[in-house]
N, CA, C and O atoms as a GROMACS GRO file, in nm:
protein
  332
    1MET      N    1  -0.202   7.809  -1.645
    1MET     CA    2  -0.177   7.775  -1.774
    1MET      C    3  -0.311   7.741  -1.869
    1MET      O    4  -0.401   7.673  -1.820
    2LYS      N    5  -0.321   7.788  -1.996
    2LYS     CA    6  -0.432   7.737  -2.021
    2LYS      C    7  -0.399   7.660  -2.180
    2LYS      O    8  -0.356   7.726  -2.275
    3LEU      N    9  -0.425   7.520  -2.187
    3LEU     CA   10  -0.429   7.451  -2.298
    3LEU      C   11  -0.516   7.472  -2.440
    3LEU      O   12  -0.638   7.459  -2.451
    4VAL      N   13  -0.455   7.494  -2.509
    4VAL     CA   14  -0.443   7.489  -2.650
    4VAL      C   15  -0.516   7.417  -2.781
    4VAL      O   16  -0.480   7.484  -2.878
    5PHE      N   17  -0.577   7.340  -2.814
    5PHE     CA   18  -0.552   7.262  -2.940
    5PHE      C   19  -0.503   7.319  -3.064
    5PHE      O   20  -0.554   7.431  -3.065
    6ASN      N   21  -0.464   7.312  -3.123
    6ASN     CA   22  -0.433   7.286  -3.288
    6ASN      C   23  -0.483   7.212  -3.339
    6ASN      O   24  -0.471   7.097  -3.297
    7PRO      N   25  -0.554   7.234  -3.440
    7PRO     CA   26  -0.692   7.131  -3.539
    7PRO      C   27  -0.614   7.074  -3.606
    7PRO      O   28  -0.636   6.955  -3.626
    8GLU      N   29  -0.477   7.144  -3.676
    8GLU     CA   30  -0.398   7.149  -3.833
    8GLU      C   31  -0.300   6.962  -3.697
    8GLU      O   32  -0.284   6.845  -3.733
    9ALA      N   33  -0.273   7.013  -3.592
    9ALA     CA   34  -0.142   6.936  -3.586
    9ALA      C   35  -0.226   6.768  -3.516
    9ALA      O   36  -0.175   6.659  -3.495
   10LEU      N   37  -0.352   6.812  -3.501
   10LEU     CA   38  -0.440   6.665  -3.471
   10LEU      C   39  -0.454   6.573  -3.577
   10LEU      O   40  -0.451   6.450  -3.582
   11TYR      N   41  -0.479   6.705  -3.702
   11TYR     CA   42  -0.503   6.649  -3.832
   11TYR      C   43  -0.366   6.584  -3.845
   11TYR      O   44  -0.345   6.521  -3.741
   12GLU      N   45  -0.309   6.578  -3.891
   12GLU     CA   46  -0.143   6.545  -3.898
   12GLU      C   47  -0.078   6.439  -3.839
   12GLU      O   48   0.010   6.368  -3.887
   13VAL      N   49  -0.130   6.436  -3.730
   13VAL     CA   50  -0.109   6.325  -3.606
   13VAL      C   51  -0.221   6.203  -3.702
   13VAL      O   52  -0.184   6.094  -3.744
   14ARG      N   53  -0.297   6.234  -3.710
   14ARG     CA   54  -0.382   6.108  -3.765
   14ARG      C   55  -0.359   6.040  -3.931
   14ARG      O   56  -0.399   5.929  -3.968
   15ARG      N   57  -0.301   6.116  -3.994
   15ARG     CA   58  -0.237   6.059  -4.103
   15ARG      C   59  -0.122   6.005  -4.109
   15ARG      O   60  -0.072   5.957  -4.211
   16MET      N   61  -0.050   6.012  -3.951
   16MET     CA   62   0.079   5.986  -3.933
   16MET      C   63   0.073   5.809  -3.985
   16MET      O   64  -0.033   5.748  -3.976
   17PRO      N   65   0.181   5.752  -4.030
   17PRO     CA   66   0.190   5.648  -4.129
   17PRO      C   67   0.170   5.528  -4.041
   17PRO      O   68   0.124   5.423  -4.086
   18ALA      N   69   0.219   5.555  -3.859
   18ALA     CA   70   0.212   5.423  -3.760
   18ALA      C   71   0.047   5.435  -3.750
   18ALA      O   72  -0.004   5.328  -3.718
   19VAL      N   73  -0.042   5.537  -3.771
   19VAL     CA   74  -0.168   5.526  -3.692
   19VAL      C   75  -0.232   5.437  -3.805
   19VAL      O   76  -0.292   5.331  -3.789
   20GLN      N   77  -0.200   5.516  -3.947
   20GLN     CA   78  -0.276   5.456  -4.050
   20GLN      C   79  -0.251   5.238  -4.019
   20GLN      O   80  -0.329   5.142  -4.025
   21ALA      N   81  -0.101   5.253  -3.988
   21ALA     CA   82  -0.074   5.104  -4.010
   21ALA      C   83  -0.149   5.037  -3.872
   21ALA      O   84  -0.173   4.917  -3.883
   22GLU      N   85  -0.178   5.083  -3.776
   22GLU     CA   86  -0.222   5.042  -3.654
   22GLU      C   87  -0.350   5.051  -3.664
   22GLU      O   88  -0.396   5.012  -3.557
   23VAL      N   89  -0.454   5.088  -3.754
   23VAL     CA   90  -0.586   5.118  -3.829
   23VAL      C   91  -0.614   5.019  -3.919
   23VAL      O   92  -0.725   4.966  -3.922
   24GLU      N   93  -0.534   4.992  -3.985
   24GLU     CA   94  -0.520   4.876  -4.134
   24GLU      C   95  -0.472   4.700  -4.047
   24GLU      O   96  -0.505   4.595  -4.101
   25ASN      N   97  -0.409   4.703  -3.942
   25ASN     CA   98  -0.353   4.631  -3.891
   25ASN      C   99  -0.478   4.543  -3.785
   25ASN      O  100  -0.475   4.420  -3.783
   26HIS      N  101  -0.569   4.610  -3.713
   26HIS     CA  102  -0.688   4.560  -3.697
   26HIS      C  103  -0.794   4.550  -3.823
   26HIS      O  104  -0.885   4.468  -3.805
   27ALA      N  105  -0.796   4.590  -3.893
   27ALA     CA  106  -0.913   4.570  -4.012
   27ALA      C  107  -0.842   4.443  -4.052
   27ALA      O  108  -0.926   4.366  -4.098
   28ALA      N  109  -0.683   4.374  -4.054
   28ALA     CA  110  -0.668   4.254  -4.167
   28ALA      C  111  -0.661   4.164  -4.049
   28ALA      O  112  -0.654   4.052  -4.101
   29ARG      N  113  -0.658   4.148  -3.917
   29ARG     CA  114  -0.658   4.096  -3.862
   29ARG      C  115  -0.810   4.025  -3.836
   29ARG      O  116  -0.831   3.904  -3.830
   30ILE      N  117  -0.933   4.155  -3.817
   30ILE     CA  118  -1.064   4.095  -3.851
   30ILE      C  119  -1.092   4.019  -3.965
   30ILE      O  120  -1.168   3.923  -3.950
   31ALA      N  121  -1.031   4.050  -4.118
   31ALA     CA  122  -1.064   4.012  -4.193
   31ALA      C  123  -1.008   3.867  -4.217
   31ALA      O  124  -1.064   3.782  -4.287
   32THR      N  125  -0.893   3.851  -4.150
   32THR     CA  126  -0.845   3.724  -4.142
   32THR      C  127  -0.949   3.627  -4.020
   32THR      O  128  -0.995   3.517  -4.052
   33ALA      N  129  -0.964   3.665  -3.934
   33ALA     CA  130  -1.070   3.597  -3.829
   33ALA      C  131  -1.153   3.533  -3.909
   33ALA      O  132  -1.154   3.410  -3.923
   34ALA      N  133  -1.268   3.654  -3.997
   34ALA     CA  134  -1.333   3.578  -4.065
   34ALA      C  135  -1.392   3.466  -4.163
   34ALA      O  136  -1.484   3.386  -4.181
   35GLY      N  137  -1.298   3.508  -4.201
   35GLY     CA  138  -1.251   3.351  -4.333
   35GLY      C  139  -1.254   3.426  -4.445
   35GLY      O  140  -1.276   3.545  -4.467
   36ALA      N  141  -1.223   3.313  -4.522
   36ALA     CA  142  -1.238   3.362  -4.707
   36ALA      C  143  -1.342   3.420  -4.771
   36ALA      O  144  -1.450   3.363  -4.759
   37GLY      N  145  -1.337   3.513  -4.832
   37GLY     CA  146  -1.437   3.591  -4.884
   37GLY      C  147  -1.433   3.695  -4.834
   37GLY      O  148  -1.512   3.771  -4.888
   38TYR      N  149  -1.369   3.748  -4.740
   38TYR     CA  150  -1.408   3.896  -4.656
   38TYR      C  151  -1.260   3.994  -4.658
   38TYR      O  152  -1.160   3.954  -4.599
   39ALA      N  153  -1.261   4.076  -4.706
   39ALA     CA  154  -1.134   4.174  -4.736
   39ALA      C  155  -1.178   4.318  -4.666
   39ALA      O  156  -1.276   4.358  -4.604
   40TRP      N  157  -1.082   4.360  -4.700
   40TRP     CA  158  -1.112   4.484  -4.617
   40TRP      C  159  -1.028   4.621  -4.691
   40TRP      O  160  -0.915   4.616  -4.740
   41SER      N  161  -1.100   4.716  -4.685
   41SER     CA  162  -0.987   4.884  -4.756
   41SER      C  163  -1.006   4.966  -4.611
   41SER      O  164  -1.075   4.946  -4.511
   42SER      N  165  -0.904   5.076  -4.655
   42SER     CA  166  -0.913   5.179  -4.569
   42SER      C  167  -0.879   5.303  -4.639
   42SER      O  168  -0.839   5.300  -4.756
   43GLN      N  169  -0.891   5.406  -4.578
   43GLN     CA  170  -0.877   5.565  -4.597
   43GLN      C  171  -0.927   5.685  -4.532
   43GLN      O  172  -1.034   5.690  -4.471
   44GLN      N  173  -0.849   5.777  -4.547
   44GLN     CA  174  -0.871   5.870  -4.447
   44GLN      C  175  -0.999   5.982  -4.494
   44GLN      O  176  -1.017   6.024  -4.608
   45GLY      N  177  -1.068   6.012  -4.391
   45GLY     CA  178  -1.168   6.053  -4.421
   45GLY      C  179  -1.175   6.228  -4.422
   45GLY      O  180  -1.096   6.302  -4.363
   46GLN      N  181  -1.274   6.264  -4.495
   46GLN     CA  182  -1.281   6.391  -4.517
   46GLN      C  183  -1.185   6.463  -4.399
   46GLN      O  184  -1.139   6.398  -4.306
   47LYS      N  185  -1.162   6.615  -4.418
   47LYS     CA  186  -1.136   6.675  -4.339
   47LYS      C  187  -1.218   6.825  -4.274
   47LYS      O  188  -1.209   6.946  -4.292
   48ARG      N  189  -1.306   6.725  -4.181
   48ARG     CA  190  -1.387   6.853  -4.180
   48ARG      C  191  -1.465   6.820  -4.011
   48ARG      O  192  -1.579   6.783  -4.037
   49PRO      N  193  -1.449   6.821  -3.888
   49PRO     CA  194  -1.259   6.917  -3.935
   49PRO      C  195  -1.147   6.796  -3.872
   49PRO      O  196  -1.029   6.814  -3.843
   50GLN      N  197  -1.234   6.658  -3.860
   50GLN     CA  198  -1.132   6.544  -3.787
   50GLN      C  199  -1.038   6.490  -3.891
   50GLN      O  200  -0.923   6.532  -3.874
   51GLY      N  201  -1.053   6.405  -3.999
   51GLY     CA  202  -1.010   6.373  -4.132
   51GLY      C  203  -0.959   6.221  -4.037
   51GLY      O  204  -0.837   6.202  -4.034
   52ARG      N  205  -1.034   6.134  -3.974
   52ARG     CA  206  -0.984   6.028  -3.933
   52ARG      C  207  -0.954   5.949  -4.038
   52ARG      O  208  -1.021   5.937  -4.141
   53TRP      N  209  -0.838   5.886  -4.008
   53TRP     CA  210  -0.809   5.712  -4.076
   53TRP      C  211  -0.884   5.613  -4.040
   53TRP      O  212  -0.875   5.585  -3.920
   54ARG      N  213  -0.993   5.518  -4.133
   54ARG     CA  214  -1.083   5.486  -4.075
   54ARG      C  215  -1.049   5.311  -4.172
   54ARG      O  216  -0.946   5.310  -4.240
   55ALA      N  217  -1.097   5.240  -4.170
   55ALA     CA  218  -1.116   5.117  -4.236
   55ALA      C  219  -1.267   5.043  -4.244
   55ALA      O  220  -1.356   5.072  -4.164
   56ILE      N  221  -1.282   4.958  -4.336
   56ILE     CA  222  -1.368   4.941  -4.331
   56ILE      C  223  -1.354   4.759  -4.372
   56ILE      O  224  -1.291   4.739  -4.476
   57VAL      N  225  -1.410   4.628  -4.297
   57VAL     CA  226  -1.408   4.546  -4.336
   57VAL      C  227  -1.544   4.441  -4.410
   57VAL      O  228  -1.628   4.409  -4.326
   58TYR      N  229  -1.568   4.395  -4.537
   58TYR     CA  230  -1.688   4.351  -4.587
   58TYR      C  231  -1.670   4.236  -4.649
   58TYR      O  232  -1.567   4.201  -4.708
   59PRO      N  233  -1.806   4.154  -4.630
   59PRO     CA  234  -1.808   4.014  -4.719
   59PRO      C  235  -1.766   4.092  -4.910
   59PRO      O  236  -1.807   4.193  -4.966
   60ASP      N  237  -1.683   4.000  -4.947
   60ASP     CA  238  -1.623   4.016  -5.052
   60ASP      C  239  -1.704   3.933  -5.216
   60ASP      O  240  -1.728   3.968  -5.331
   61THR      N  241  -1.721   3.795  -5.121
   61THR     CA  242  -1.798   3.738  -5.242
   61THR      C  243  -1.981   3.696  -5.180
   61THR      O  244  -2.055   3.696  -5.082
   62TRP      N  245  -1.969   3.665  -5.323
   62TRP     CA  246  -2.133   3.606  -5.273
   62TRP      C  247  -2.157   3.496  -5.148
   62TRP      O  248  -2.252   3.497  -5.070
   63ALA      N  249  -2.053   3.406  -5.150
   63ALA     CA  250  -2.046   3.313  -5.061
   63ALA      C  251  -2.053   3.366  -4.910
   63ALA      O  252  -2.115   3.292  -4.833
   64ALA      N  253  -1.995   3.489  -4.854
   64ALA     CA  254  -1.915   3.518  -4.771
   64ALA      C  255  -2.036   3.674  -4.747
   64ALA      O  256  -1.991   3.756  -4.667
   65ARG      N  257  -2.144   3.703  -4.795
   65ARG     CA  258  -2.249   3.749  -4.806
   65ARG      C  259  -2.323   3.693  -4.744
   65ARG      O  260  -2.375   3.737  -4.642
   66ARG      N  261  -2.343   3.583  -4.792
   66ARG     CA  262  -2.452   3.450  -4.768
   66ARG      C  263  -2.383   3.432  -4.590
   66ARG      O  264  -2.450   3.482  -4.500
   67ASP      N  265  -2.256   3.362  -4.556
   67ASP     CA  266  -2.227   3.422  -4.444
   67ASP      C  267  -2.234   3.458  -4.331
   67ASP      O  268  -2.236   3.413  -4.216
   68ASN      N  269  -2.239   3.588  -4.406
   68ASN     CA  270  -2.229   3.694  -4.279
   68ASN      C  271  -2.417   3.750  -4.251
   68ASN      O  272  -2.451   3.810  -4.148
   69ALA      N  273  -2.515   3.715  -4.364
   69ALA     CA  274  -2.632   3.738  -4.365
   69ALA      C  275  -2.644   3.639  -4.250
   69ALA      O  276  -2.668   3.687  -4.139
   70ALA      N  277  -2.627   3.470  -4.267
   70ALA     CA  278  -2.653   3.411  -4.171
   70ALA      C  279  -2.612   3.386  -3.976
   70ALA      O  280  -2.669   3.371  -3.868
   71ASN      N  281  -2.468   3.396  -4.039
   71ASN     CA  282  -2.342   3.371  -3.903
   71ASN      C  283  -2.360   3.520  -3.798
   71ASN      O  284  -2.364   3.514  -3.676
   72ASN      N  285  -2.368   3.658  -3.886
   72ASN     CA  286  -2.322   3.763  -3.849
   72ASN      C  287  -2.189   3.765  -3.833
   72ASN      O  288  -2.138   3.843  -3.752
   73THR      N  289  -2.112   3.679  -3.906
   73THR     CA  290  -1.965   3.627  -3.923
   73THR      C  291  -1.891   3.749  -3.904
   73THR      O  292  -1.786   3.732  -3.843
   74LEU      N  293  -1.924   3.898  -3.949
   74LEU     CA  294  -1.826   4.010  -3.908
   74LEU      C  295  -1.852   4.039  -3.761
   74LEU      O  296  -1.750   4.056  -3.694
   75LEU      N  297  -1.984   4.049  -3.690
   75LEU     CA  298  -1.995   4.107  -3.565
   75LEU      C  299  -1.916   3.981  -3.484
   75LEU      O  300  -1.806   4.010  -3.437
   76ARG      N  301  -1.953   3.880  -3.471
   76ARG     CA  302  -1.877   3.746  -3.451
   76ARG      C  303  -1.725   3.837  -3.412
   76ARG      O  304  -1.698   3.905  -3.312
   77ASN      N  305  -1.659   3.811  -3.512
   77ASN     CA  306  -1.516   3.865  -3.516
   77ASN      C  307  -1.434   3.951  -3.531
   77ASN      O  308  -1.324   3.972  -3.581
   78LEU      N  309  -1.557   4.022  -3.445
   78LEU     CA  310  -1.485   4.186  -3.402
   78LEU      C  311  -1.382   4.188  -3.299
   78LEU      O  312  -1.313   4.287  -3.274
   79GLY      N  313  -1.367   4.028  -3.215
   79GLY     CA  314  -1.257   4.022  -3.106
   79GLY      C  315  -1.154   4.008  -3.225
   79GLY      O  316  -1.087   4.110  -3.212
   80GLY      N  317  -1.111   3.950  -3.315
   80GLY     CA  318  -1.012   3.933  -3.399
   80GLY      C  319  -0.915   4.027  -3.468
   80GLY      O  320  -0.820   3.995  -3.539
   81GLY      N  321  -0.965   4.174  -3.428
   81GLY     CA  322  -0.884   4.341  -3.412
   81GLY      C  323  -0.839   4.322  -3.280
   81GLY      O  324  -0.742   4.393  -3.253
   82ALA      N  325  -0.880   4.248  -3.190
   82ALA     CA  326  -0.809   4.252  -3.078
   82ALA      C  327  -0.668   4.250  -3.023
   82ALA      O  328  -0.602   4.147  -3.030
   83ALA      N  329  -0.611   4.383  -2.957
   83ALA     CA  330  -0.450   4.339  -2.916
   83ALA      C  331  -0.459   4.273  -2.888
   83ALA      O  332  -0.362   4.210  -2.847
   0.00000   0.00000   0.00000
């Protein structure tokens, strides 16, 4: 038996609403755990060939930027995205 991957099908799996929702759920939990001034966004990457759905969490205010620089807030709250 020979296993043949279908890159187009894998791309479609990455676009599924359930996958998108799971990625966004993790980002939202991390942003919430980090506290006020932190936000998140998500988008699908370019199809070359993966097209993975990805999310980022970032300090959205100057106060949050200072907080993150002084305390590594985002790094310390990565566990906020744990299941």
